[in-house]
C-alpha positions as CSV (number, residue, x, y, z in Angstrom):
1,M,-68.8,-30.6,-4.4
2,T,-66.1,-32.8,-6.0
3,T,-62.5,-31.9,-6.5
4,E,-63.3,-31.3,-10.2
5,A,-65.8,-28.6,-9.5
6,R,-65.1,-25.0,-10.3
7,P,-63.2,-23.3,-7.5
8,D,-65.1,-20.8,-5.3
9,P,-63.8,-17.3,-6.1
10,R,-64.3,-16.2,-2.5
11,R,-62.3,-19.2,-1.3
12,I,-59.5,-18.3,-3.8
13,A,-59.4,-14.7,-2.7
14,L,-59.3,-15.6,0.9
15,F,-56.6,-18.1,0.4
16,L,-54.5,-15.6,-1.5
17,F,-54.9,-13.1,1.3
18,L,-53.9,-15.6,4.0
19,M,-51.0,-16.8,1.8
20,V,-49.6,-13.3,1.5
21,L,-50.1,-12.5,5.2
22,V,-48.3,-15.7,6.2
23,G,-45.6,-15.1,3.6
24,L,-44.9,-11.7,5.0
25,N,-43.7,-13.4,8.2
26,L,-41.3,-15.9,6.7
27,R,-38.4,-13.5,6.1
28,P,-38.3,-10.7,8.7
29,A,-36.8,-13.1,11.2
30,L,-33.9,-13.6,8.8
31,S,-33.5,-10.1,7.3
32,S,-34.1,-8.0,10.4
33,L,-30.9,-9.2,12.1
34,A,-28.3,-8.3,9.6
35,P,-28.6,-4.5,9.8
36,L,-28.3,-4.7,13.6
37,L,-25.2,-6.9,13.7
38,V,-22.8,-4.0,14.4
39,R,-24.9,-2.9,17.4
40,L,-25.3,-6.5,18.5
41,K,-21.6,-7.2,18.3
42,A,-20.8,-4.0,20.2
43,D,-23.3,-4.8,22.9
44,T,-22.6,-8.5,23.3
45,G,-19.0,-8.8,22.3
46,L,-19.7,-11.8,20.0
47,S,-16.9,-12.7,17.6
48,P,-17.4,-12.7,13.8
49,L,-17.4,-16.5,13.9
50,A,-20.1,-16.5,16.6
51,I,-22.1,-14.0,14.6
52,G,-21.6,-16.2,11.6
53,A,-23.1,-19.1,13.6
54,L,-26.0,-16.9,14.5
55,T,-26.7,-16.0,10.9
56,T,-26.3,-19.7,9.9
57,L,-28.5,-21.2,12.6
58,P,-31.9,-20.2,11.1
59,V,-30.9,-21.3,7.6
60,L,-29.7,-24.7,9.0
61,C,-33.0,-25.0,10.9
62,L,-34.9,-24.4,7.6
63,G,-33.2,-27.4,6.2
64,I,-33.5,-29.7,9.3
65,F,-37.1,-29.0,10.0
66,A,-38.5,-28.6,6.4
67,P,-38.8,-32.4,6.0
68,L,-41.0,-32.5,9.1
69,A,-43.7,-30.5,7.3
70,P,-45.2,-33.4,5.2
71,W,-45.0,-35.8,8.2
72,L,-46.9,-33.3,10.4
73,A,-49.4,-32.5,7.7
74,K,-50.2,-36.2,7.3
75,R,-50.9,-36.6,11.0
76,V,-52.6,-33.3,12.1
77,G,-53.5,-31.7,8.7
78,A,-51.7,-29.0,6.8
79,E,-53.8,-26.2,8.3
80,S,-53.1,-27.2,11.9
81,T,-49.4,-27.7,11.1
82,L,-49.2,-24.1,9.7
83,S,-50.9,-22.8,12.8
84,L,-48.4,-24.6,15.0
85,A,-45.5,-23.2,12.9
86,L,-46.8,-19.6,13.3
87,G,-47.1,-20.1,17.1
88,V,-43.5,-21.4,17.4
89,L,-42.4,-18.4,15.2
90,I,-44.0,-15.9,17.7
91,V,-42.2,-17.6,20.6
92,G,-38.9,-17.5,18.8
93,L,-39.2,-13.9,17.8
94,L,-39.9,-12.9,21.4
95,L,-37.1,-14.9,22.8
96,R,-34.6,-13.3,20.5
97,G,-35.0,-10.0,22.4
98,A,-34.7,-11.6,25.9
99,P,-31.8,-10.3,28.1
100,A,-30.0,-13.6,28.4
101,L,-27.7,-14.0,25.4
102,P,-28.3,-17.8,25.0
103,L,-32.0,-17.1,24.4
104,L,-30.9,-15.1,21.3
105,F,-29.7,-18.3,19.8
106,V,-32.6,-20.4,21.1
107,G,-35.1,-17.9,19.7
108,T,-33.3,-17.9,16.4
109,L,-33.4,-21.7,16.3
110,L,-37.2,-21.7,16.9
111,A,-37.8,-19.1,14.3
112,G,-35.8,-21.0,11.7
113,A,-37.7,-24.2,12.5
114,A,-41.0,-22.5,12.2
115,I,-40.1,-20.9,8.9
116,G,-38.8,-24.2,7.6
117,I,-42.1,-26.0,8.3
118,A,-44.4,-23.1,7.1
119,G,-42.3,-22.5,4.0
120,T,-42.4,-26.1,3.0
121,L,-46.2,-26.4,3.4
122,L,-47.2,-23.4,1.3
123,P,-46.1,-24.6,-2.2
124,A,-48.1,-27.8,-1.6
125,L,-51.1,-25.8,-0.4
126,V,-50.8,-23.6,-3.5
127,K,-50.8,-26.6,-5.8
128,R,-53.8,-28.0,-4.0
129,E,-55.9,-24.9,-3.9
130,L,-54.9,-23.4,-7.3
131,P,-53.6,-26.3,-9.5
132,G,-54.2,-24.5,-12.8
133,S,-52.2,-21.4,-11.9
134,A,-49.8,-22.8,-9.3
135,D,-46.7,-21.3,-11.0
136,L,-48.0,-17.8,-11.1
137,M,-49.5,-18.0,-7.6
138,T,-46.1,-19.2,-6.4
139,G,-44.9,-15.9,-7.7
140,V,-47.4,-14.0,-5.6
141,Y,-46.4,-16.0,-2.6
142,T,-42.7,-15.3,-3.3
143,M,-43.5,-11.6,-3.7
144,A,-44.9,-11.6,-0.2
145,L,-41.7,-13.3,1.1
146,C,-39.6,-10.6,-0.6
147,L,-41.8,-7.8,0.8
148,G,-41.4,-9.3,4.3
149,G,-37.7,-9.5,3.8
150,A,-37.5,-5.9,2.6
151,L,-39.5,-4.7,5.6
152,G,-37.3,-6.6,8.0
153,A,-34.1,-5.1,6.4
154,G,-35.3,-1.6,6.0
155,L,-37.1,-1.1,9.3
156,S,-34.7,-2.8,11.7
157,I,-32.6,0.3,12.4
158,P,-35.6,2.8,12.6
159,L,-37.4,0.3,14.9
160,A,-34.3,0.0,17.1
161,D,-34.0,3.8,17.3
162,L,-37.8,4.2,18.0
163,L,-38.1,1.4,20.5
164,G,-34.9,1.9,22.4
165,G,-32.6,-0.9,21.2
166,W,-31.8,-3.8,18.9
167,R,-33.6,-6.3,21.3
168,Q,-36.9,-4.5,21.1
169,S,-36.5,-4.2,17.3
170,L,-36.1,-8.0,17.0
171,M,-39.1,-8.7,19.3
172,S,-41.4,-6.3,17.5
173,W,-41.8,-8.7,14.5
174,G,-43.7,-11.0,16.8
175,L,-46.7,-8.7,16.4
176,L,-46.9,-9.3,12.7
177,A,-46.7,-13.0,13.3
178,L,-49.4,-12.9,15.9
179,L,-51.7,-11.1,13.3
180,A,-51.0,-13.8,10.8
181,L,-51.8,-16.6,13.3
182,V,-55.1,-15.0,14.4
183,A,-56.2,-14.5,10.8
184,W,-55.2,-18.1,9.8
185,L,-57.0,-19.6,12.8
186,I,-60.2,-17.7,12.0
187,L,-60.2,-17.8,8.2
188,M,-58.0,-20.7,7.1
189,P,-59.4,-22.9,4.4
190,R,-60.5,-26.3,5.7
191,T,-60.5,-29.4,3.4
192,P,-60.4,-33.1,4.1
193,Q,-57.9,-33.5,1.2
194,P,-54.5,-34.4,2.7
195,I,-51.1,-33.2,1.5
196,A,-48.2,-35.5,0.9
197,T,-49.3,-38.9,2.1
198,A,-47.3,-42.0,1.6
199,A,-50.2,-43.8,0.0
200,S,-50.3,-41.4,-2.9
201,G,-47.4,-43.3,-4.7
202,G,-43.9,-42.1,-5.1
203,S,-42.3,-42.7,-1.7
204,M,-39.4,-40.6,-0.5
205,R,-37.1,-43.4,-1.2
206,E,-38.2,-43.4,-4.9
207,L,-38.0,-39.6,-4.9
208,L,-34.3,-39.8,-3.8
209,G,-33.7,-42.1,-6.8
210,Q,-34.8,-39.4,-9.3
211,P,-31.9,-37.2,-10.6
212,L,-34.4,-34.4,-11.3
213,A,-35.3,-34.2,-7.6
214,W,-31.6,-33.7,-6.7
215,Q,-31.1,-31.1,-9.4
216,V,-34.1,-29.1,-8.1
217,M,-32.7,-29.5,-4.5
218,V,-29.2,-28.3,-5.3
219,F,-30.4,-25.3,-7.3
220,M,-32.6,-24.4,-4.4
221,G,-29.7,-24.7,-2.1
222,T,-27.1,-22.7,-4.1
223,Q,-29.4,-19.8,-4.9
224,S,-30.7,-19.8,-1.3
225,S,-27.1,-19.8,0.0
226,L,-26.6,-16.5,-1.9
227,A,-29.8,-15.1,-0.5
228,Y,-28.9,-15.8,3.1
229,I,-25.4,-14.5,2.6
230,V,-27.1,-11.2,1.6
231,F,-29.6,-11.4,4.5
232,G,-26.8,-12.2,7.0
233,W,-23.8,-10.3,5.7
234,L,-24.4,-7.8,3.0
235,P,-24.7,-4.8,5.3
236,T,-21.5,-5.8,7.1
237,L,-19.7,-6.2,3.7
238,L,-21.0,-2.8,2.5
239,Q,-19.9,-1.2,5.8
240,A,-16.4,-2.7,5.1
241,R,-16.5,-0.8,1.8
242,G,-17.1,2.5,3.7
243,Y,-20.9,2.8,3.7
244,S,-22.6,3.9,6.9
245,E,-24.7,1.6,9.0
246,A,-28.0,3.2,8.0
247,E,-27.1,3.4,4.3
248,A,-25.9,-0.3,4.2
249,G,-29.2,-1.3,5.8
250,W,-31.3,0.7,3.3
251,M,-29.3,-0.6,0.4
252,M,-30.0,-4.2,1.4
253,G,-33.7,-3.2,2.1
254,A,-33.9,-1.6,-1.4
255,S,-32.4,-4.7,-3.0
256,V,-34.9,-6.9,-1.3
257,M,-37.8,-4.5,-2.2
258,V,-36.7,-4.8,-5.9
259,Q,-37.2,-8.5,-5.5
260,L,-41.0,-7.9,-5.5
261,I,-40.8,-7.2,-9.3
262,S,-39.0,-10.3,-10.4
263,A,-40.6,-12.6,-7.8
264,L,-44.0,-11.9,-9.5
265,G,-42.7,-11.5,-13.0
266,A,-40.2,-14.4,-13.3
267,P,-42.8,-17.3,-13.4
268,W,-44.8,-15.3,-15.9
269,L,-41.6,-14.7,-18.0
270,A,-40.8,-18.4,-17.9
271,R,-44.1,-19.2,-19.6
272,F,-42.8,-17.7,-22.8
273,S,-40.3,-20.5,-23.2
274,R,-40.8,-24.3,-23.5
275,D,-38.8,-24.7,-20.3
276,Q,-37.4,-22.5,-17.5
277,R,-33.7,-22.4,-18.5
278,P,-33.6,-19.0,-20.2
279,A,-35.4,-17.3,-17.3
280,L,-33.1,-19.1,-14.8
281,L,-30.0,-18.0,-16.7
282,L,-31.2,-14.4,-16.9
283,V,-31.9,-14.1,-13.1
284,M,-28.6,-15.8,-12.1
285,A,-26.7,-13.4,-14.4
286,C,-28.4,-10.5,-12.6
287,V,-27.3,-12.0,-9.2
288,G,-23.7,-12.3,-10.3
289,S,-23.6,-8.8,-11.8
290,G,-25.2,-7.2,-8.8
291,L,-22.8,-8.8,-6.4
292,W,-19.8,-7.7,-8.4
293,L,-21.0,-4.1,-8.7
294,L,-21.7,-3.8,-5.0
295,L,-18.4,-5.4,-3.9
296,Q,-16.0,-4.3,-6.6
297,A,-17.3,-1.4,-8.6
298,G,-17.1,2.3,-7.7
299,E,-19.7,4.0,-5.5
300,S,-21.5,5.5,-8.5
301,W,-22.5,1.9,-9.5
302,R,-24.0,0.9,-6.2
303,W,-27.7,1.5,-7.0
304,L,-27.4,-0.4,-10.3
305,G,-25.9,-3.2,-8.2
306,V,-28.7,-3.0,-5.7
307,V,-31.3,-3.3,-8.5
308,L,-29.6,-6.1,-10.4
309,L,-29.1,-8.1,-7.2
310,G,-32.7,-7.6,-6.2
311,L,-34.1,-8.6,-9.6
312,G,-31.9,-11.7,-9.7
313,Q,-32.5,-12.9,-6.2
314,G,-36.3,-12.3,-6.3
315,G,-36.5,-14.1,-9.7
316,S,-34.2,-17.0,-8.7
317,F,-36.1,-17.8,-5.5
318,S,-39.5,-17.5,-7.2
319,L,-38.3,-19.9,-10.0
320,A,-36.8,-22.3,-7.5
321,L,-40.2,-22.6,-5.8
322,T,-41.9,-22.7,-9.2
323,L,-39.7,-25.7,-10.2
324,I,-41.0,-27.6,-7.2
325,V,-44.6,-27.1,-8.5
326,L,-43.8,-27.7,-12.2
327,R,-41.7,-30.7,-11.7
328,T,-44.4,-32.7,-9.9
329,A,-47.8,-33.9,-11.2
330,N,-49.9,-33.5,-8.1
331,S,-50.0,-31.8,-4.7
332,R,-48.9,-34.9,-2.8
333,L,-45.7,-35.2,-4.9
334,T,-45.3,-31.4,-4.6
335,G,-45.3,-31.7,-0.8
336,K,-42.7,-34.4,-0.9
337,L,-40.4,-32.6,-3.3
338,S,-40.9,-29.4,-1.3
339,G,-39.7,-31.2,1.8
340,L,-36.7,-32.7,0.0
341,A,-35.8,-29.6,-2.0
342,Q,-36.2,-27.1,0.9
343,G,-34.9,-29.5,3.6
344,G,-31.7,-30.5,1.7
345,G,-31.5,-27.2,-0.1
346,Y,-31.5,-25.1,3.0
347,T,-29.1,-27.4,4.8
348,L,-26.7,-26.8,1.9
349,A,-27.5,-23.1,1.9
350,A,-26.5,-22.8,5.6
351,L,-22.9,-23.4,4.5
352,G,-22.9,-20.0,2.7
353,P,-23.3,-17.6,5.7
354,L,-21.1,-19.8,7.8
355,A,-18.3,-19.6,5.1
356,V,-18.6,-15.9,4.9
357,G,-18.3,-15.6,8.7
358,I,-15.1,-17.8,8.6
359,L,-13.7,-15.7,5.8
360,L,-14.3,-12.5,7.7
361,Q,-12.7,-14.1,10.8
362,F,-9.6,-14.6,8.7
363,E,-9.9,-11.0,7.3
364,V,-9.7,-12.0,3.6
365,S,-9.7,-9.4,0.9
366,M,-12.8,-8.2,-0.8
367,N,-11.5,-9.7,-4.0
368,T,-11.4,-13.1,-2.4
369,M,-14.9,-12.7,-0.9
370,T,-16.3,-11.7,-4.3
371,S,-14.6,-14.7,-6.0
372,V,-16.2,-17.1,-3.5
373,L,-19.7,-15.6,-4.1
374,L,-19.3,-15.7,-7.9
375,A,-18.2,-19.4,-7.7
376,I,-21.5,-20.1,-5.9
377,V,-23.4,-18.2,-8.7
378,A,-21.6,-20.4,-11.3
379,L,-22.6,-23.6,-9.4
380,A,-26.2,-22.4,-9.3
381,I,-26.2,-21.8,-13.0
382,G,-25.0,-25.3,-13.7
383,F,-27.8,-26.9,-11.7
384,A,-30.4,-24.4,-13.1
385,L,-29.6,-25.7,-16.6
386,L,-30.5,-29.3,-15.4
387,A,-33.5,-28.5,-13.2
388,G,-35.0,-26.1,-15.7
389,R,-35.6,-28.7,-18.4
390,N,-39.2,-29.5,-19.4
391,L,-39.5,-32.7,-17.3
392,R,-42.0,-33.8,-14.6
393,M,-42.2,-36.5,-12.0
394,D,-45.4,-38.6,-11.9
395,V,-46.7,-41.9,-10.7
396,D,-47.4,-44.4,-13.5
397,A,-50.2,-46.9,-13.6
398,S,-48.2,-49.5,-11.6
399,G,-47.6,-47.0,-8.8
400,R,-43.9,-46.3,-9.6
401,L,-42.4,-42.8,-9.6
402,I,-41.1,-41.9,-13.0
403,T,-39.8,-38.8,-14.8
404,R,-41.5,-38.0,-18.0
């Protein structure tokens, strides 16, 4: 069978199942920690700045390790690289619950590294396996990410109460990762077609010379910064406004659950326009409105804020991943842009949770905090207008990378 043959429906269904199962594991390591920060701080005595570093560490690792994904995929294959990432994720999740406090940071580092590699591989795998519907299938994958994030946020406190502490709650997510690893090893699609090789044309140096690649990367970074601020600090900010620990956790969990709707719907909505700018503006407006309502408006507006924030963040992340697919002509370029956009983007995004930790250390007002978050929203909108244009990077007949 050649690469032009009709795809096998069973292979497609199996790949979608595995993609969703793996995607479910790429957010609980991040979202499960935030609802437990008050308990963790009381138990360990960590300062707000140290906790800020703890929430920043996995996001920074996403950026540092994401560029390794194409390199590893070239040498051992995309499938084996994803297996390795899931194994490292399991180890990291288990170490987070170890009694020695330094292992909390080591485990968080390993989990972030694993998620950075796995998350970078999946868009290229989607482009390879389902090239004709890559944008919509990216929405399905993003929906799985959002569901995993919602489960992590909503179940952290109940799991801690059920299992006897925050350490056991953090460790329990290793079981879901183990399930994904076993399923992937047994059922993973096997293909001789590589992802992201240097011989495909369009080197990383050429990619760095394309303004479009930088625009996609900065949009990925700014919208991700807001997402990881929510994952890391929203329950703490809500508790500062007077909400209980459990209610703050469920509000964040509900917001992440709402992301399922827009994660799946935003790429579909974007197809109604000649480019992605209208959809990007809509979702970023929802993010800004949701943050303002949650941090400034009265209590009666909190659930509208939860919904708007969820719709905006689910849609913005889904469209950010969709841009990686739509702005490249083939799966090899997609893998390279994915490594650049997620590597550089998540490194930029790591500054967000760290900045919030520093601001909390200095006990700034909620008005100042809100202004900082809305400034990030405005920056994301600016780069969305650039990255959302109907352009695509491709390799011309002479082997040079160009933007059409």
